[in-house]
C-alpha positions as a Python dict, from the first residue, in 0.01 Angstrom:
ca = {
    (1, 'M'): (0, 0, 0),
    (2, 'P'): (-119, -3, -363),
    (3, 'R'): (-491, -20, -425),
    (4, 'S'): (-623, -326, -607),
    (5, 'P'): (-790, -253, -939),
    (6, 'R'): (-1169, -226, -932),
    (7, 'S'): (-1335, -544, -1062),
    (8, 'R'): (-1541, -498, -1382),
    (9, 'N'): (-1914, -572, -1369),
    (10, 'G'): (-2161, -598, -1660),
    (11, 'F'): (-2123, -509, -2028),
    (12, 'T'): (-2026, -193, -2203),
    (13, 'L'): (-2288, -29, -2424),
    (14, 'I'): (-2110, -141, -2740),
    (15, 'E'): (-2097, -503, -2620),
    (16, 'L'): (-2466, -494, -2535),
    (17, 'L'): (-2555, -358, -2879),
    (18, 'V'): (-2345, -632, -3043),
    (19, 'V'): (-2532, -901, -2846),
    (20, 'I'): (-2870, -752, -2940),
    (21, 'A'): (-2767, -740, -3305),
    (22, 'I'): (-2661, -1105, -3296),
    (23, 'I'): (-2992, -1207, -3138),
    (24, 'A'): (-3184, -1009, -3400),
    (25, 'V'): (-2994, -1182, -3680),
    (26, 'L'): (-3064, -1525, -3527),
    (27, 'I'): (-3436, -1445, -3498),
    (28, 'A'): (-3445, -1327, -3857),
    (29, 'L'): (-3284, -1655, -3966),
    (30, 'L'): (-3505, -1877, -3752),
    (31, 'L'): (-3843, -1708, -3805),
    (32, 'P'): (-3895, -1826, -4166),
    (33, 'A'): (-3805, -2180, -4061),
    (34, 'V'): (-4057, -2166, -3776),
    (35, 'Q'): (-4326, -2028, -4006),
    (36, 'Q'): (-4249, -2295, -4264),
    (37, 'A'): (-4276, -2567, -4001),
    (38, 'R'): (-4612, -2431, -3887),
    (39, 'E'): (-4744, -2418, -4243),
    (40, 'S'): (-4624, -2774, -4301),
    (41, 'A'): (-4827, -2883, -3999),
    (42, 'R'): (-5130, -2692, -4129),
    (43, 'K'): (-5097, -2855, -4472),
    (44, 'I'): (-5084, -3198, -4311),
    (45, 'Q'): (-5410, -3122, -4129),
    (46, 'C'): (-5574, -2997, -4450),
    (47, 'R'): (-5471, -3316, -4624),
    (48, 'N'): (-5595, -3533, -4338),
    (49, 'N'): (-5934, -3358, -4346),
    (50, 'L'): (-5971, -3461, -4709),
    (51, 'K'): (-5864, -3817, -4629),
    (52, 'Q'): (-6142, -3837, -4370),
    (53, 'I'): (-6393, -3697, -4619),
    (54, 'G'): (-6278, -3967, -4861),
    (55, 'L'): (-6335, -4245, -4608),
    (56, 'A'): (-6677, -4102, -4523),
    (57, 'T'): (-6762, -4088, -4895),
    (58, 'H'): (-6686, -4456, -4944),
    (59, 'N'): (-6884, -4551, -4633),
    (60, 'Y'): (-7178, -4351, -4769),
    (61, 'H'): (-7148, -4526, -5105),
    (62, 'D'): (-7133, -4866, -4935),
    (63, 'T'): (-7456, -4781, -4752),
    (64, 'Y'): (-7661, -4621, -5031),
    (65, 'G'): (-7499, -4745, -5350),
    (66, 'V'): (-7447, -4391, -5487),
    (67, 'L'): (-7225, -4093, -5422),
    (68, 'M'): (-7360, -3790, -5238),
    (69, 'N'): (-7553, -3520, -5421),
    (70, 'G'): (-7416, -3167, -5405),
    (71, 'G'): (-7750, -3031, -5285),
    (72, 'E'): (-8061, -2870, -5421),
    (73, 'G'): (-7873, -2580, -5579),
    (74, 'G'): (-8053, -2260, -5663),
    (75, 'A'): (-7950, -1900, -5707),
    (76, 'S'): (-8015, -1782, -5353),
    (77, 'T'): (-8044, -1894, -4994),
    (78, 'P'): (-8376, -2076, -4941),
    (79, 'T'): (-8632, -1907, -4720),
    (80, 'P'): (-8713, -2094, -4399),
    (81, 'T'): (-9080, -2134, -4504),
    (82, 'A'): (-9014, -2272, -4855),
    (83, 'R'): (-9144, -2624, -4907),
    (84, 'L'): (-8999, -2870, -5152),
    (85, 'T'): (-9072, -3237, -5206),
    (86, 'N'): (-8775, -3472, -5237),
    (87, 'R'): (-8549, -3216, -5075),
    (88, 'K'): (-8179, -3288, -5133),
    (89, 'V'): (-7928, -3195, -4866),
    (90, 'G'): (-7570, -3103, -4942),
    (91, 'W'): (-7288, -3354, -4947),
    (92, 'A'): (-7116, -3230, -4631),
    (93, 'L'): (-7433, -3273, -4424),
    (94, 'A'): (-7504, -3615, -4575),
    (95, 'I'): (-7175, -3770, -4454),
    (96, 'L'): (-7180, -3637, -4097),
    (97, 'P'): (-7261, -3983, -3950),
    (98, 'Y'): (-6937, -4113, -4106),
    (99, 'L'): (-6732, -3828, -3956),
    (100, 'D'): (-6823, -3902, -3593),
    (101, 'Q'): (-7099, -3641, -3610),
    (102, 'A'): (-7401, -3873, -3597),
    (103, 'G'): (-7553, -3675, -3308),
    (104, 'M'): (-7558, -3354, -3510),
    (105, 'F'): (-7693, -3536, -3817),
    (106, 'N'): (-7975, -3698, -3619),
    (107, 'A'): (-8068, -3364, -3459),
    (108, 'F'): (-8109, -3203, -3802),
    (109, 'N'): (-8469, -3177, -3923),
    (110, 'M'): (-8438, -3309, -4280),
    (111, 'D'): (-8792, -3194, -4359),
    (112, 'E'): (-8682, -2831, -4332),
    (113, 'W'): (-8412, -2613, -4485),
    (114, 'Y'): (-8097, -2538, -4288),
    (115, 'T'): (-8227, -2181, -4255),
    (116, 'H'): (-8532, -2300, -4062),
    (117, 'S'): (-8551, -2234, -3689),
    (118, 'D'): (-8526, -2609, -3623),
    (119, 'N'): (-8185, -2623, -3791),
    (120, 'I'): (-8020, -2285, -3791),
    (121, 'E'): (-7849, -2325, -3455),
    (122, 'L'): (-7698, -2654, -3569),
    (123, 'A'): (-7599, -2504, -3905),
    (124, 'Q'): (-7398, -2241, -3720),
    (125, 'K'): (-7180, -2498, -3550),
    (126, 'R'): (-6816, -2515, -3654),
    (127, 'I'): (-6699, -2862, -3760),
    (128, 'P'): (-6317, -2884, -3732),
    (129, 'G'): (-6290, -3142, -4009),
    (130, 'Y'): (-6431, -2893, -4259),
    (131, 'A'): (-6184, -2614, -4173),
    (132, 'C'): (-5834, -2594, -4320),
    (133, 'P'): (-5603, -2425, -4067),
    (134, 'S'): (-5406, -2258, -4348),
    (135, 'N'): (-5710, -2039, -4403),
    (136, 'P'): (-5671, -1724, -4188),
    (137, 'E'): (-6051, -1724, -4142),
    (138, 'A'): (-6073, -2094, -4054),
    (139, 'S'): (-6200, -2030, -3701),
    (140, 'Q'): (-6473, -1789, -3814),
    (141, 'L'): (-6831, -1847, -3917),
    (142, 'K'): (-6924, -1706, -4257),
    (143, 'P'): (-7221, -1568, -4450),
    (144, 'E'): (-7361, -1761, -4742),
    (145, 'G'): (-7381, -1624, -5092),
    (146, 'I'): (-7155, -1321, -5049),
    (147, 'P'): (-6779, -1280, -4998),
    (148, 'M'): (-6653, -1217, -4647),
    (149, 'L'): (-6520, -880, -4766),
    (150, 'Q'): (-6876, -773, -4851),
    (151, 'L'): (-7011, -849, -4505),
    (152, 'P'): (-7024, -479, -4402),
    (153, 'L'): (-7282, -428, -4679),
    (154, 'F'): (-7512, -682, -4515),
    (155, 'P'): (-7539, -599, -4143),
    (156, 'G'): (-7715, -868, -3949),
    (157, 'R'): (-7643, -1133, -4211),
    (158, 'T'): (-7678, -1485, -4069),
    (159, 'L'): (-7345, -1662, -4027),
    (160, 'F'): (-7300, -2037, -4071),
    (161, 'G'): (-7039, -2303, -4005),
    (162, 'R'): (-6788, -2286, -4288),
    (163, 'N'): (-6666, -2561, -4519),
    (164, 'D'): (-6326, -2496, -4674),
    (165, 'Y'): (-6376, -2784, -4919),
    (166, 'G'): (-6604, -2794, -5223),
    (167, 'G'): (-6736, -3068, -5450),
    (168, 'N'): (-6641, -3119, -5814),
    (169, 'W'): (-6929, -3038, -6048),
    (170, 'G'): (-6702, -3025, -6353),
    (171, 'E'): (-6541, -2754, -6565),
    (172, 'R'): (-6625, -2512, -6843),
    (173, 'G'): (-6370, -2367, -7077),
    (174, 'L'): (-6053, -2528, -6947),
    (175, 'R'): (-6034, -2797, -7216),
    (176, 'C'): (-6102, -2554, -7505),
    (177, 'D'): (-5837, -2443, -7748),
    (178, 'K'): (-5695, -2096, -7684),
    (179, 'N'): (-5879, -1934, -7974),
    (180, 'A'): (-6209, -2097, -7886),
    (181, 'Y'): (-6191, -2038, -7512),
    (182, 'N'): (-6514, -1936, -7348),
    (183, 'S'): (-6749, -2110, -7110),
    (184, 'F'): (-7032, -2125, -7364),
    (185, 'S'): (-6858, -2300, -7653),
    (186, 'C'): (-6703, -2545, -7407),
    (187, 'G'): (-6963, -2589, -7136),
    (188, 'N'): (-6997, -2812, -6833),
    (189, 'S'): (-7144, -3111, -7016),
    (190, 'Y'): (-7029, -3401, -7228),
    (191, 'D'): (-7019, -3368, -7605),
    (192, 'G'): (-7345, -3457, -7775),
    (193, 'E'): (-7555, -3430, -7460),
    (194, 'S'): (-7827, -3170, -7424),
    (195, 'G'): (-8168, -3124, -7270),
    (196, 'A'): (-8293, -2967, -6952),
    (197, 'N'): (-8051, -3157, -6728),
    (198, 'P'): (-7748, -3279, -6926),
    (199, 'S'): (-7486, -3471, -6734),
    (200, 'Q'): (-7230, -3238, -6579),
    (201, 'R'): (-6865, -3326, -6628),
    (202, 'G'): (-6791, -3366, -6258),
    (203, 'P'): (-6903, -3665, -6049),
    (204, 'M'): (-7090, -3458, -5790),
    (205, 'S'): (-7442, -3399, -5920),
    (206, 'I'): (-7677, -3125, -5811),
    (207, 'G'): (-8053, -3084, -5782),
    (208, 'P'): (-8255, -3320, -6006),
    (209, 'A'): (-7952, -3478, -6171),
    (210, 'R'): (-7900, -3847, -6098),
    (211, 'N'): (-7648, -3933, -5829),
    (212, 'V'): (-7332, -4086, -5972),
    (213, 'R'): (-7221, -4435, -5871),
    (214, 'L'): (-6860, -4548, -5853),
    (215, 'R'): (-6921, -4789, -6139),
    (216, 'D'): (-7018, -4489, -6354),
    (217, 'V'): (-6667, -4347, -6319),
    (218, 'T'): (-6524, -4489, -6640),
    (219, 'D'): (-6218, -4263, -6633),
    (220, 'G'): (-6106, -4446, -6319),
    (221, 'T'): (-6144, -4338, -5958),
    (222, 'S'): (-5772, -4261, -5932),
    (223, 'S'): (-5806, -4006, -6213),
    (224, 'S'): (-6128, -3835, -6105),
    (225, 'I'): (-6143, -3546, -5858),
    (226, 'W'): (-6422, -3559, -5600),
    (227, 'V'): (-6358, -3273, -5354),
    (228, 'G'): (-6100, -2995, -5340),
    (229, 'E'): (-6001, -2692, -5138),
    (230, 'A'): (-6204, -2372, -5179),
    (231, 'P'): (-6183, -2172, -4853),
    (232, 'R'): (-6330, -1849, -4993),
    (233, 'A'): (-6623, -2003, -5181),
    (234, 'N'): (-6937, -1794, -5136),
    (235, 'W'): (-7150, -2104, -5083),
    (236, 'G'): (-6888, -2280, -4873),
    (237, 'I'): (-7092, -2381, -4569),
    (238, 'W'): (-7131, -2743, -4460),
    (239, 'A'): (-7508, -2726, -4414),
    (240, 'G'): (-7568, -2556, -4750),
    (241, 'I'): (-7710, -2689, -5074),
    (242, 'K'): (-7470, -2571, -5347),
    (243, 'N'): (-7113, -2604, -5222),
    (244, 'L'): (-6968, -2742, -5545),
    (245, 'H'): (-6780, -2590, -5836),
    (246, 'D'): (-6749, -2600, -6214),
    (247, 'Q'): (-6400, -2464, -6271),
    (248, 'S'): (-6366, -2194, -6535),
    (249, 'V'): (-6029, -2032, -6456),
    (250, 'L'): (-5680, -2159, -6391),
    (251, 'L'): (-5612, -2326, -6058),
    (252, 'N'): (-5546, -2083, -5772),
    (253, 'S'): (-5634, -1782, -5988),
    (254, 'R'): (-5651, -1445, -5815),
    (255, 'V'): (-5849, -1137, -5909),
    (256, 'G'): (-5665, -950, -6183),
    (257, 'D'): (-5450, -1246, -6292),
    (258, 'I'): (-5357, -1269, -6658),
    (259, 'D'): (-5484, -1590, -6814),
    (260, 'G'): (-5183, -1763, -6969),
    (261, 'R'): (-5397, -1907, -7249),
    (262, 'T'): (-5541, -1578, -7374),
    (263, 'G'): (-5293, -1316, -7248),
    (264, 'T'): (-5580, -1118, -7093),
    (265, 'V'): (-5768, -1107, -6765),
    (266, 'S'): (-6055, -1354, -6795),
    (267, 'T'): (-6407, -1231, -6726),
    (268, 'G'): (-6423, -1431, -6406),
    (269, 'C'): (-6105, -1271, -6272),
    (270, 'S'): (-6188, -909, -6350),
    (271, 'I'): (-6239, -663, -6068),
    (272, 'T'): (-6613, -632, -6021),
    (273, 'S'): (-6740, -302, -6156),
    (274, 'G'): (-6850, -61, -5887),
    (275, 'Q'): (-6719, -268, -5596),
    (276, 'P'): (-6339, -282, -5630),
    (277, 'Q'): (-6306, -248, -5255),
    (278, 'Y'): (-6470, -589, -5214),
    (279, 'Y'): (-6296, -761, -5505),
    (280, 'P'): (-5944, -615, -5482),
    (281, 'R'): (-5662, -737, -5701),
    (282, 'G'): (-5496, -1047, -5563),
    (283, 'V'): (-5794, -1186, -5370),
    (284, 'A'): (-5811, -1565, -5396),
    (285, 'A'): (-6070, -1746, -5605),
    (286, 'C'): (-6193, -1513, -5871),
    (287, 'D'): (-6504, -1593, -6078),
    (288, 'I'): (-6816, -1392, -6010),
    (289, 'N'): (-6907, -1596, -5702),
    (290, 'E'): (-6558, -1701, -5597),
    (291, 'Q'): (-6664, -2054, -5691),
    (292, 'E'): (-6329, -2186, -5807),
    (293, 'F'): (-6088, -2432, -5648),
    (294, 'H'): (-5807, -2250, -5469),
    (295, 'S'): (-5608, -2254, -5147),
    (296, 'Y'): (-5384, -2050, -4921),
    (297, 'H'): (-5094, -2291, -4981),
    (298, 'T'): (-4805, -2179, -5196),
    (299, 'G'): (-4805, -2334, -5540),
    (300, 'G'): (-5117, -2545, -5555),
    (301, 'V'): (-5427, -2705, -5405),
    (302, 'F'): (-5511, -3033, -5232),
    (303, 'F'): (-5769, -3256, -5402),
    (304, 'L'): (-5946, -3572, -5291),
    (305, 'F'): (-5987, -3829, -5567),
    (306, 'L'): (-6262, -4089, -5584),
    (307, 'D'): (-6024, -4371, -5492),
    (308, 'G'): (-5971, -4198, -5156),
    (309, 'S'): (-5624, -4065, -5235),
    (310, 'V'): (-5527, -3701, -5182),
    (311, 'H'): (-5294, -3517, -5419),
    (312, 'F'): (-5143, -3169, -5421),
    (313, 'L'): (-5192, -3035, -5773),
    (314, 'S'): (-4956, -2762, -5889),
    (315, 'Q'): (-5117, -2442, -6008),
    (316, 'N'): (-4873, -2457, -6299),
    (317, 'A'): (-4991, -2799, -6415),
    (318, 'D'): (-5105, -2851, -6773),
    (319, 'V'): (-5458, -2710, -6786),
    (320, 'K'): (-5575, -2991, -7017),
    (321, 'I'): (-5467, -3251, -6760),
    (322, 'Y'): (-5644, -3055, -6487),
    (323, 'A'): (-5961, -3043, -6700),
    (324, 'A'): (-5939, -3419, -6757),
    (325, 'L'): (-5914, -3483, -6383),
    (326, 'L'): (-6232, -3281, -6331),
    (327, 'S'): (-6432, -3518, -6553),
    (328, 'Y'): (-6531, -3871, -6459),
    (329, 'R'): (-6624, -4021, -6797),
    (330, 'G'): (-6457, -3803, -7057),
    (331, 'N'): (-6230, -4082, -7186),
    (332, 'E'): (-5925, -3855, -7162),
    (333, 'I'): (-5579, -4008, -7133),
    (334, 'V'): (-5418, -3860, -6823),
    (335, 'G'): (-5045, -3879, -6778),
    (336, 'K'): (-4845, -3806, -6468),
    (337, 'F'): (-4983, -3530, -6247),
}
């Protein structure tokens, strides 16, 4: 009686390798789409954070009749024992009651700096609405006044709750002609104004400067930037007193970038002498204190305008238009952006 053929079980080695190869190809095709979908969700959250800041800003203005001040300013972190009359808190702390953070605001001792023992524990709290999830460091606390990459040089440095958004103090140099470009011949003030505290070009004032009112915004609230993304800003903490910027380089500039207007690396984007390991080429937000608007999104940065709208400005936009949007009473004619 003939024997029946043995039934075949499983796959041959070649068949198994073919299946694995097909799966690998499918993963390679799907992974970019998954990453793109995740970044799209992160961008939506970043945009929504700015929308909430915009609503809080208008509620603050309705209550006090002025826009928030950027803070007291200064060149360094205030010491906990320093006393100052008419102390001015930063904008992000001032609007906490309008961001469902009234409890934290009320617990803050406004008679003392954020570095004081009464406030420092609160200042170290992370506020989700001030963190853009596209920032790889969004979940981390950060030091104030130094880049994150320099943290090993400062062991024991106090860390604070971050703010990935900064106020608009104006610009210096962007509106100048190519041959006249420098931040001194084209400073952060309006033509013809001088004195100890000339009006800055941006609507967010600092220190002794008078708080701006919406009726002062003669360029129109829909053409005036109020807050923008700046996740690596050295002073980017929500409890701080100088988280605002006067832009001096092209939008989204990186260390070592060639300035398209001059054909050279601008002073602000040069690799810091003696510390190239902490200011490596390609790091976001150049300038000496990384105080420039920038983002981790491809191609541009989200900005909140004073009418409450949020726009994604391309890093390739006309620099003169960008400079005009950073002023609030420069009488510039702004086209489509």
